[in-house]
C-alpha positions as CSV (number, residue, x, y, z in Angstrom):
1,M,15.2,2.1,10.2
2,Q,12.8,-0.2,7.8
3,P,10.9,2.2,4.6
4,D,7.4,2.3,5.2
5,P,6.0,-0.8,3.0
6,D,2.5,1.3,1.3
7,L,5.9,3.6,-0.1
8,V,7.9,1.2,-1.9
9,K,4.9,-0.7,-3.2
10,A,4.4,-0.1,-6.8
11,S,1.1,-0.2,-8.6
12,K,0.3,-3.0,-10.8
13,W,-1.4,-0.5,-13.1
14,P,0.2,1.7,-15.9
15,A,1.3,5.3,-15.1
16,R,-1.5,6.1,-17.0
17,V,-4.3,4.8,-15.2
18,D,-3.1,5.2,-12.1
19,R,-3.4,8.7,-12.9
20,I,-7.0,9.2,-14.4
21,V,-8.2,7.0,-11.3
22,S,-6.6,9.3,-9.0
23,A,-7.9,12.3,-10.8
24,L,-11.5,11.2,-10.2
25,Y,-11.0,11.0,-7.0
26,G,-10.5,14.6,-6.7
27,D,-13.4,15.4,-9.2
28,I,-15.9,13.3,-6.6
29,F,-14.7,15.3,-3.9
30,A,-15.5,18.1,-5.8
31,A,-18.7,16.7,-7.4
32,T,-19.4,16.0,-3.7
33,V,-18.6,19.5,-2.4
34,G,-20.9,21.0,-5.1
35,M,-23.8,19.0,-4.8
36,V,-23.7,19.3,-0.7
37,A,-23.7,22.6,-1.4
38,Y,-26.4,23.3,-4.0
39,Y,-29.0,21.5,-1.7
40,A,-27.6,23.6,0.9
41,N,-29.9,25.7,-1.3
42,T,-27.5,27.9,-1.9
43,L,-26.2,29.4,-5.4
44,V,-22.9,29.0,-6.0
45,A,-20.8,31.9,-6.8
46,Y,-18.7,32.7,-9.5
47,G,-15.6,33.8,-7.1
48,F,-12.3,32.8,-5.7
49,G,-14.0,29.4,-3.8
50,L,-15.1,28.0,-6.9
51,F,-12.4,29.2,-9.1
52,A,-9.4,28.8,-7.1
53,V,-10.0,27.1,-3.2
54,L,-12.0,24.1,-4.5
55,P,-9.5,23.0,-7.5
56,F,-6.8,22.9,-4.8
57,L,-8.8,21.3,-2.3
58,S,-9.8,18.8,-4.7
59,G,-6.1,18.3,-5.7
60,I,-5.4,17.1,-2.1
61,P,-7.1,13.8,-2.7
62,I,-5.2,13.4,-5.8
63,G,-1.7,13.7,-4.6
64,M,-2.5,11.3,-1.7
65,A,-4.3,8.9,-4.2
66,L,-1.3,9.1,-5.9
67,R,1.3,8.3,-3.6
68,R,-0.5,5.7,-2.3
69,K,-1.0,3.6,-5.6
70,R,2.6,4.5,-7.1
71,G,4.6,4.6,-4.2
72,E,8.5,5.6,-4.6
73,M,7.7,5.8,-8.2
74,L,5.3,9.2,-7.7
75,G,7.3,12.3,-9.9
76,P,6.2,15.3,-11.2
77,A,5.0,14.1,-14.1
78,D,2.2,11.7,-12.1
79,L,1.0,15.1,-10.5
80,F,0.9,17.2,-13.5
81,M,-1.1,14.9,-15.7
82,A,-3.4,13.9,-12.9
83,S,-4.1,17.2,-12.2
84,L,-5.0,17.7,-16.5
85,W,-7.5,14.8,-16.1
86,A,-8.6,16.2,-13.1
87,I,-9.9,19.4,-15.1
88,A,-10.6,17.4,-18.1
89,I,-13.2,14.8,-17.2
90,P,-16.0,17.4,-15.4
91,A,-14.5,20.3,-18.5
92,V,-16.4,17.4,-21.1
93,L,-19.2,16.6,-18.7
94,L,-20.3,20.0,-18.2
95,M,-20.3,20.4,-22.0
96,L,-22.2,17.3,-22.3
97,M,-24.7,18.4,-20.3
98,E,-24.7,21.9,-22.3
99,S,-24.0,24.0,-18.6
100,E,-20.8,25.1,-20.2
101,G,-18.8,26.2,-23.1
102,M,-16.0,25.9,-24.6
103,I,-14.6,29.6,-24.0
104,C,-15.3,29.5,-20.7
105,I,-13.8,26.4,-20.2
106,L,-10.4,27.9,-21.5
107,M,-10.5,31.0,-19.7
108,A,-11.0,29.4,-16.4
109,F,-8.4,26.3,-17.1
110,P,-4.9,28.5,-16.0
111,I,-6.4,28.9,-12.6
112,G,-8.6,25.7,-12.1
113,Y,-4.9,23.9,-13.1
114,V,-2.4,25.7,-11.3
115,T,-4.4,25.2,-7.8
116,T,-5.7,21.6,-8.9
117,L,-1.6,21.0,-9.2
118,L,-0.7,22.9,-5.9
119,G,-3.0,20.9,-4.1
120,A,-2.1,17.7,-5.9
121,L,1.6,18.4,-4.8
122,L,-0.1,19.2,-1.0
123,G,-1.5,15.9,-1.1
124,G,1.3,14.2,-2.3
125,S,3.3,15.1,1.4
126,L,0.4,14.0,3.3
127,P,1.3,10.5,5.5
128,I,-0.7,8.1,4.6
129,G,-2.9,6.3,6.8
130,P,-5.2,7.5,9.5
131,R,-3.9,11.0,9.9
132,G,-3.9,11.5,6.2
133,S,-7.6,10.3,5.7
134,R,-8.5,12.6,8.7
135,V,-7.4,15.7,6.7
136,S,-9.3,14.1,3.7
137,V,-12.4,13.7,5.8
138,S,-11.9,17.3,7.3
139,L,-11.6,19.4,4.0
140,L,-14.7,17.2,2.5
141,A,-16.9,18.5,5.4
142,L,-16.0,22.2,5.5
143,S,-15.4,22.9,1.7
144,P,-19.2,23.1,1.1
145,L,-19.1,25.4,4.0
146,L,-16.6,28.0,2.0
147,L,-19.5,27.9,-0.6
148,V,-22.3,28.4,1.2
149,Y,-20.3,31.4,2.7
150,E,-19.0,32.7,-0.7
151,A,-22.4,32.3,-2.6
152,H,-24.1,34.7,1.0
153,Q,-21.2,36.9,0.1
154,S,-21.7,39.9,-2.7
155,I,-19.0,39.8,-4.6
156,E,-17.5,43.7,-4.9
157,P,-17.6,44.4,-8.9
158,S,-14.3,45.2,-10.0
159,L,-14.9,48.5,-11.5
160,N,-12.2,49.4,-14.6
161,A,-11.4,51.7,-17.5
162,V,-9.8,51.0,-20.5
163,T,-8.3,53.3,-23.2
164,T,-6.9,52.6,-26.5
165,T,-5.4,54.7,-29.3
166,I,-5.0,55.3,-32.7
167,I,-3.6,57.8,-35.3
168,V,-5.5,58.8,-38.0
169,N,-4.5,60.5,-41.0
170,A,-7.3,62.7,-41.3
171,P,-8.5,65.9,-39.6
172,P,-11.4,65.4,-36.7
173,E,-14.4,66.9,-39.0
174,R,-13.7,64.0,-41.2
175,I,-13.6,61.5,-38.5
176,W,-16.7,62.6,-36.4
177,P,-19.2,61.0,-38.4
178,Y,-18.2,57.6,-38.0
179,L,-18.0,58.0,-34.1
180,V,-21.8,58.8,-34.5
181,N,-22.6,55.9,-37.0
182,L,-20.3,53.2,-37.8
183,D,-22.1,50.4,-40.0
184,P,-21.1,48.0,-40.7
185,I,-17.7,47.2,-38.4
186,Q,-16.0,44.3,-40.4
187,S,-15.3,41.3,-39.1
188,T,-12.2,40.5,-37.0
189,D,-9.6,37.7,-37.2
190,N,-9.1,38.1,-33.0
191,Y,-9.6,34.0,-31.9
192,L,-12.1,34.8,-29.2
193,F,-14.5,37.0,-31.2
194,K,-14.7,34.0,-33.7
195,A,-15.2,31.6,-30.7
196,G,-18.5,33.6,-29.8
197,V,-17.1,36.5,-27.3
198,A,-19.5,39.3,-27.9
199,H,-17.9,42.4,-30.2
200,P,-19.4,45.4,-31.7
201,L,-21.1,45.1,-35.5
202,S,-22.6,48.6,-36.0
203,T,-23.2,51.3,-34.3
204,H,-26.0,54.2,-35.1
205,T,-27.5,57.5,-33.2
206,N,-31.1,58.9,-33.6
207,G,-30.3,62.2,-34.6
208,G,-27.6,64.4,-32.3
209,G,-27.0,65.9,-29.3
210,V,-27.2,65.4,-25.5
211,G,-29.9,62.6,-24.7
212,A,-29.5,61.5,-28.2
213,A,-30.3,57.6,-28.5
214,R,-27.1,55.7,-29.4
215,F,-27.2,52.1,-30.3
216,C,-24.3,49.4,-30.7
217,E,-25.3,46.0,-32.4
218,L,-23.2,43.6,-30.8
219,S,-22.8,40.1,-31.9
220,T,-24.8,38.9,-29.0
221,G,-27.7,41.3,-29.7
222,E,-28.4,45.4,-29.2
223,M,-26.8,47.9,-26.2
224,P,-28.9,50.8,-26.0
225,E,-26.9,53.8,-25.2
226,R,-27.5,57.2,-24.4
227,I,-25.2,60.4,-25.6
228,S,-24.0,62.3,-22.5
229,V,-21.9,65.0,-23.6
230,W,-22.0,66.0,-27.5
231,Q,-19.3,68.1,-28.6
232,P,-18.7,67.8,-32.6
233,G,-15.3,67.3,-33.8
234,Q,-13.8,67.1,-30.1
235,L,-15.7,64.5,-27.7
236,L,-18.5,61.8,-27.7
237,V,-19.4,60.2,-24.4
238,F,-22.2,58.2,-23.8
239,D,-23.9,55.8,-21.2
240,M,-24.7,52.2,-21.6
241,L,-28.0,51.4,-20.6
242,S,-28.0,47.8,-20.4
243,T,-25.5,44.8,-21.6
244,P,-26.5,42.2,-23.8
245,A,-24.7,38.2,-23.2
246,C,-20.9,38.6,-22.6
247,M,-20.9,35.7,-25.5
248,K,-22.3,33.1,-27.5
249,E,-20.7,29.7,-25.6
250,L,-19.3,27.3,-28.4
251,N,-20.5,23.5,-27.5
252,P,-21.0,21.0,-30.0
253,F,-23.4,19.6,-28.0
254,G,-26.1,22.1,-28.2
255,P,-27.1,25.7,-27.0
256,V,-25.3,26.7,-23.6
257,H,-27.7,28.9,-21.2
258,S,-25.3,29.5,-18.4
259,G,-26.0,32.7,-15.8
260,H,-22.9,34.1,-16.0
261,L,-23.5,35.3,-19.6
262,F,-25.8,37.8,-18.0
263,H,-25.1,40.2,-15.3
264,Y,-21.5,39.1,-14.8
265,F,-20.1,41.5,-16.7
266,E,-21.6,45.0,-17.3
267,W,-20.9,48.0,-19.5
268,H,-21.3,51.6,-17.8
269,E,-19.6,54.4,-20.4
270,G,-18.3,55.0,-23.6
271,R,-16.0,58.0,-24.9
272,F,-14.0,59.0,-28.2
273,Q,-12.1,62.1,-27.9
274,L,-10.5,63.8,-30.9
275,I,-7.2,65.5,-30.5
276,P,-5.9,67.0,-33.7
277,L,-1.6,66.5,-34.5
278,G,-2.0,69.0,-37.6
279,S,-3.8,69.6,-40.3
280,M,-4.2,66.2,-41.3
281,K,-3.6,64.0,-38.5
282,T,-5.7,62.9,-35.5
283,E,-5.3,61.1,-32.5
284,I,-8.5,59.2,-31.2
285,V,-8.6,58.1,-27.5
286,G,-11.6,55.4,-26.8
287,T,-12.1,54.8,-23.4
288,S,-14.6,52.2,-22.0
289,T,-16.0,52.2,-18.2
290,F,-17.1,48.3,-17.3
291,D,-17.2,46.5,-14.3
292,H,-17.4,42.3,-13.4
293,H,-18.8,40.2,-10.4
294,L,-16.0,37.2,-10.9
295,G,-13.6,36.3,-8.6
296,P,-10.6,36.3,-8.0
297,S,-11.2,40.1,-9.4
298,W,-6.8,40.3,-10.2
299,Y,-7.5,37.0,-12.7
300,W,-10.7,37.8,-14.3
301,S,-9.8,41.6,-14.8
302,L,-6.8,39.9,-17.2
303,W,-8.9,38.8,-19.4
304,T,-11.8,41.5,-19.3
305,I,-9.0,44.3,-20.2
306,Y,-7.9,42.2,-23.0
307,I,-11.0,41.5,-24.5
308,V,-12.3,45.5,-24.0
309,H,-8.8,46.3,-25.6
310,R,-9.4,44.1,-28.8
311,V,-12.9,45.7,-28.9
312,H,-11.4,48.9,-29.0
313,S,-9.2,47.7,-31.8
314,S,-11.8,46.5,-33.8
315,V,-13.6,49.8,-33.4
316,L,-11.1,52.2,-34.1
317,E,-9.6,50.0,-37.0
318,E,-12.7,50.6,-38.9
319,I,-13.3,54.3,-38.2
320,K,-9.4,54.7,-39.5
321,R,-9.8,52.7,-42.6
322,K,-13.1,54.5,-43.6
323,A,-12.2,58.1,-42.4
324,E,-8.8,57.6,-44.7
325,T,-10.1,56.1,-47.7
326,P,-10.8,59.1,-50.3
327,L,-13.8,60.6,-50.9
328,S,-16.1,59.6,-53.7
329,P,-16.6,62.0,-56.4
330,E,-19.2,64.1,-56.6
331,P,-22.2,62.3,-58.9
332,S,-22.0,64.6,-62.5
333,H,-25.2,66.2,-63.5
334,L,-25.1,65.5,-67.3
């Protein structure tokens, strides 16, 4: 049995060039799908189709192109590197166009890269010739329909409740005032906060009691709140009335005003519960309820839950620091 001549013929170009050229096949495929969906008067949703299916489908022509170019020399390194180039090239272009920032790209990278690589593995196993070409054309024709369909389907919000606790060496009555007003909240070393993800800078309350206005100053703007439960020394619950931008995108080429910065992540309720553990020790239980409108829900929940825990930690550690600091002596009346 004679081997397929298409598979034994090696490319004249270095492997690095073959990988980049093959990655461009996938990027052209994805860009074509995106443009067709856009000109169909459709707003692409930030869902499963955009972050998982489209990268997977764009990986198929990458694998097919590599197999044609590399022949029997095709190896795992070719697919790994070509898939990486397929993500890196549009990421740089999006930043140059000031459409996206580094943080969102890095957060979307794991799922985008893995699904692109899976598509490339499938494409590398498809037959070369008319049959393989028909597969590519079929995918190119069907892919915009997926994005159009998803854009017209409302992504169900993923509601989450995250709880973080801390032990403070102080009684509840010493801690309570810092639940009501906390200013300032010291800067954190968290890399996401330093890169622009929204985090609290201070909180203050006008008066007290149920219905009182509370405000949380985030690094991206002010978040108004309203107190719904007021039990001094025991429990404070407040509703978040609106959510500012979830981050300030980091982009060396200019400011980013992407649509996903607003309304795709929403805070709903926050609460602090004080549990006495003796005369001079208290457990603070901080809980936040929020939702996001991103897909796949399980993937973006991993990110949002991690970030909310970090937000809680920054607030609780500041409360602990202030509550455990010895009180200043009374000023003398000499």
